[in-house]
N, C-alpha and C positions, 0 to 999 in steps of 0.2 A: 809573099804578101807582107806588106809593111803596115804595121799598126800605128796609127797616129794617136798621140797622147791626147787625153781630154783637155779641152781648153778650159780656161778659167770661167768662161761664160757658161759652158755646159755644166760644170760642177756647181756653179752658183744656182742653176735651174734645178738640178737633181737633189740638192741637199735638203731643201724644204720638203720635197716629196718623200724622201726617206724618213724624215722626222715625223711626218704625218703617219706613215706606216707603223713606226714604232709606237707612237702614242696610241694609235688604234689598237694594236695588240695588247698594250698594257691595260687599256680600258676594258677590252674583252676579257682579259685575264682577271681583272678586278671584279667584273660582274659575275663571272663564273665562280669566284671564291666566296661571294657573298651568300650565306645560307638562306637569307630571306628571298633570294631570287628563285629558289626551288619551291617556295610555298605557293599553294593554290590561291588564287584570288577568290576569297569567300564571297565577295559582293556579287559575283556572277551567279551564285546559288541562292541569293536572296529573292530573286524574282524569276519565275519560270512559268512556262506555258504547258497546259495539259490539252491533249487532243480531244475532239468532240466525242469520240467513241468512249474515251476513258472518263469523261465527265459523268457518265451514268453510274460510276462506282462511288461517287462522292455525295455526301449529304451536306448541303450548305444551310446554315442557320444564322439568322440575324440576331445579334446580341441586343437584348432589351432589358432595361432595369426592372427588377421585381423583388418582392419580399423573399427573404431567405432565413431560415432558422439559424440562430446563433448557437452553434454547437461547440462547446468547450470540452476538449479531451485532456483529462488531468491524469498525471502519473501518480501512483501511490503504492502502498504496501498494506498487507493485512495484519491486524493486531487483535489480541484477545479483547473481548468485551469487558472493559474494566469494572462495570457494574455487576457483572456475573462471574467474576474471576476472583479468586483469593488464594493467598499462600497458606499452607497448613503448617503451623509452627507448634512445636511441642511445648507443653507446659510443665514437663518434668525432666530431670536430668537422669542419665543412665545409659547403659548399652542397649542397642536395638536387638531384641531377641528374635522377632519374626516380622517379616514383611508379607502382607496378604493381598496387596493391591499392585498391579502392574500398570505402567504407562499405557494409555488408551482405553483403560477399563472404565466403565461407568459406575459411579458410586451414588448411593443415596445419602441423604442427610442423616447423621448419626451412625453411619456404618464404620466399623473399625477398619483402619488402613494399615496399621502396624502395631506391634506391642513392644513395650519398653520394660526392662527389668529395672525398676526404680526404687531405691531406698527411700526416696522422698514419699513415694506412694505408700510404701509399707508403713512409714511413721504416721502419715495422715490417716490411714486406714486404722491403725491402732488407736490413735487419738479419738477417732469417731466412735469406735466400739466402747472405749472407756467412757466417753461422754454420754453415749446412749444408755449404758448401764447405770451411770451415776444419776442421770435424769430419772430413769425408772425408779431407782431407790428413793430419791428425793420426793417423787410424786407420791409414792406409797406413804412415806412418813408424814407428808402434808395431810393426806386423806385421813390417816390415823389420828394426827393431832387435832384435826378439825372435829372428828367424832368425840374424842376425849373432851375437847373444849365445850362442846354442846352438852355434855353430861357433867360439866363442872369438875372434870378430873385434873385439868392442868390450867395454868394461868394463861392469860391472853398473850403475854410476851412469848411463851413457848410456841403458841400458834403462829405468831408473826415470824419467829425464827424459822419454823418449818416451812412457812410460805416463801420466805426470802431464799432459803436454800433451794427450794423447788424451782424458783425463778432463775437463779443463777445457773443451776444444772441444765435447764432448758436453753438458756443462752449459749452455754458451752457446746451443747449438742447441735444447735443451729449453726454455730461458727464452724464446727467440724464438718457439717453437711455441706455448707457452701464451699469449703476448701476442696472437698471431693468433687462437687459439681463443676468447679473451675477446671479440674483436671480432666473432665469429660465423663464423670460418672453421674448420669442424670438422676439415678435412684439409689442413693447410698444404702437404703434399707435392704437392698438385695445382697449387700456384702456380708450380712449376717449368715445367710445360708450358703454363700459361695466358699469353695475350698480356699484355704490360705495360699496365696501366690503373690510373688512380687511383681508379676506382669500387670501393666495397665495399658489399655488400648488407646491409640491416638485416633480419634473419630473425625469423620468428614463433617466440616461445618456447614456445607451446602451440597445440594445434588449437582452432578456434572461429570465431566470426563477428567480423569487424572492425566493431565497433559505433560507433567514432569514428575520424576522421582529423583530426589536429591540426597537420599541416604541409603545405606546398605546394612544387612545384618552384622552385628558386632560393632558398628560404629557407635562411639559415645557421643551422645547429643546433650546439648545444654538447654535448660529451661528458659523459654522466652526468647531465644536467639536463633536456634537451629531450624531452618526451614526444611521440612521433610518432603512435601509435595506441593504442586500447584494444581488447583481444581478450576476448571472453566466450563461454563455452559456453552458448548459449541454450536448450538441451534442458531445463534446470532454472533456476528463478529463486527469489529470495527474496520473500516478502510480509511487509513489516514492519507488524504490526497493533498497534493501541492498546488496551490493557487497562486499564479503570478500577480504582481501588482496591477498590471493592465487588465486583469480579468476580475478583480475584486468587486467592481460595480455591478457585475452580472451574476454573481453567485450569492445566494441567500440561504439562510436557515429554513429548512422545509422543502427545498427543491428536490424533486425526484431524480434519482441517478440510476443509470445502467452500468454494470461492471462486467468487464471481460478479462480473461487471463489466457495466456498462451497454453496453459495446462489442460484446459477443457474447452469444448465448444459451447458449453452452457453460458447463458446470460444471467447474471445475478442482479437483483433489484435492491435498492436501498434509498435512503433519504438523509439529506444533510441535517445533522442534529446539533452541530457546534462549529463555530468558526473561531480560530485562534485569536488571541489578544495582541500578539506581536509577530512581526516577520522574522524569518531566519536572516541574520545579517549577512550570511555568506551567499545563499541561493536567492535571496530576495523573494521568498515565496511565504505564503501563509498556509498553515495547516488546517484543513477542513476534515472534520470527523463525520463519517458516513456510517449510520447504523444499517447493517446488511444482513438479510436472511442467508442462511447457510445450509441449504437442504443437503442432506447426506454428509454433512461435514466436509465438503470438498475444498473449501477455502482453508488454507493452513496459515499459521502465523509466519510473517515475513515474506509471504508470496507477493510477487510484483503483479500489479493489475493496472488496467486503464479504466478510469471512471469518466463516463460521458454525461454531460449536463446540458440540457436544452434550456438556454438562458434567453428567452424572448426571440425577437426577430430583428434582422438587419434590413433597413429600408433601402430601396433602389440599389440592390446588389446586382452586379453583372455576373450572369451565370452561363456556364457552357456544359455540355455533357462531359462526363469523365473521359469518354473515348476521344474527345477533342484535344486532350492535353498529352503531349509527348515529352520525351526527355532526350537531351543531347548527350554527347560523350562525357560532358562534365556534370551530368545529372541535373542540368538546369531545365525547367519546364518551358515549353513553348507551344504555340498553336499555329496553324496555317490560316492566313486571312486572304480572302478574294480581293484583289486590288484592281482588276480589270476583266475584260472579257476573256474567260478561261485562263486568267493569270492569277498566280498566288504568290504570297510572300510569307516568310517565316518570321513570327514575332515572339520575342522573349516576354514572358509574363511572370507576374508574382501571384501566388495563390494564398488563399486564407483557409478554407475548409471545404469539406465534401460531405454531402448528405444526400441519400437516396438517388445516387447516380448523377448529381449536379455538383459542379465545382465552382466555387466563387473566385473570381479574378479581380484583384485589387489594382493592378496596373498592367499596361501592355495593350489593352483593347479599350474601345470606347463604345458607347451606345450607337447602334446602327451598323457597326462592322459586321461583315459576313464571314463567319468562321466555319471551317470544315469539321463536321462531327464525325459520323461514321465514314470510314475511308481515309482518315488522316494517316494511317500507317502506309496505305498505298502511295499517298503523296510523298511521304518521307522516303520510300524507296525510289520513287520517280525522280525526286530531287537529287538523290545521291548519284544518279546516272547522268546527270546533266553537268 
């Protein structure tokens, strides 16, 4: 068999055809290498149909404007009630000889909390006893001089000298008494019968719980500077809540507040007693002080809490049941809206707050939209299959 060579005419016809095949392969290869080609078309899932028998599982609600409580949830932390809390600072210097109160123990006003072996106290005690004895002697001399003057036994100037000595001795005794009272000895007269000892008690200035102990036996403390304890009445505490600038118009002194913490299921109640005078320049928040009852002392200092304030009402708010709001893979909220006969579409929404099973939507739906309430999870599953 003899093969004839291709003519120039045949090659001219086949060349464009071969070029088309190569270009087609390249195009196909380019499409297969594009990662976006493998992505699903999300638009197909935006609108889907539910069969008649499945519609019985859905609750369709019409969105209508209505009044909605403006609920502000403020973050904050617990602090001691500053009006019922005090540091216990020693008024004498010396080593701590005994500590008789432990943290968490309740103390009464005037109760000893520790004892200090103080040379200052020993000196003041000696000064008082001397002044007391000198005043007693000066008073006796004055009484004797007065009797002698009445019987014309001494001159008037001798009576005046005795009276002056008695007044000066009395002033010295009173000064010594005040020095001891400052140290925490309310009745210096009892020192006369008390056995001689360098120990002086540090007493509680008010009733409450010893929430901190800052010294130990043997520690040398300095008068007027060493804090030994902190006492606080834990029946009430402060909650310091952070109010953002956009919330300031709705928060006022006197507003009632409910407080919750992750530590307990209990709900605590309080009232705003003070609003700060300046914003924090970093967080742009204002600190609100809430006076809060603390039954059983459950709220502890620096505990994180959430304070809820009902600040009036929002007019014409768009509300849906909490069950209508779902979350996508990016944790963005959305709802299902009926757009036709047994047809639904997914709508991304923005939320504001939730109270008593109702959630406010600020964008994504409009009045008159028909939103799926109960059964929205069923729609989410059905949508994922289409």
